N, C-alpha and C positions, 0 to 999 in steps of 0.2 A: 504494500500500500504506500502510496505517495501522498503526503499532505503538505500543503504550503499555503501561506497567506501572502497577499499582495495588495497594493493600492494601485489600481489601474489609472492610467493617465488618459485613457480613451475608452470607448465603448467596446472595443475589440480586444480580446485576449488570445494569444497564441500559446498552445500547449505542446511541448516537445515530450514525447513519451519514450520510455526505454524500448529497445527492439523487441524485448520479450512480450510487450503489450500489443504488438502489431497483429491484427487478425483476431483479436479477442474482444469480447464485449467489455466496454469500460464505462463506468458510471462517473459522471462529473456533476458535482453539486456546488452551486454557487449561492451564497447568502452573505448578507452583511453581518459584521460582528458588532455586538453591543447595541443592536436595534431590535425592537420587538418584531416577531414574525407577522407577516401580513395575514389578514383574516381569510379564512377559506372562501373560495369562489362559489362553492355550492353548499346549500343547507342540507343536502342529502347525506344523512348519517351513515348510510350503507357504504358510501365511498371510503369512509374511515375503516370500516370492516375489511374491505378488499385490500386497502393499502397495508393494513396491519397483519393480515392473514399469513403472508409469506414470512414475515419477520418472526411472528409468534410461533409459527410451525417449527422453527429451528429449536425452540425450547420444548415444544410439546411432542414432537415426533422423535422420541427417544425410547429405548427399551426400559429405562427407569420409570418414565411416565406411564408406559403401557402396564408395567407391573403394579404401579401404585393404583391404577384405576380398574384393574381386572376384576375385582370383586364387587364393584358398584353397579 
């Protein structure tokens, strides 16, 4: 993982990636530091569910979790 902070002088930012990243899916997240997050664009609460499902499944989809819930 590569993490860096910068103060852009323009609206364009050029990213140079390592050769090992070429051809792979790469996620780029841009947000301002020390400013509140913008309000959600949609009031549809199900969107939060879909956004969270993949992240939460990494904690839930484990043999330990399966064993903990097997008798319920």
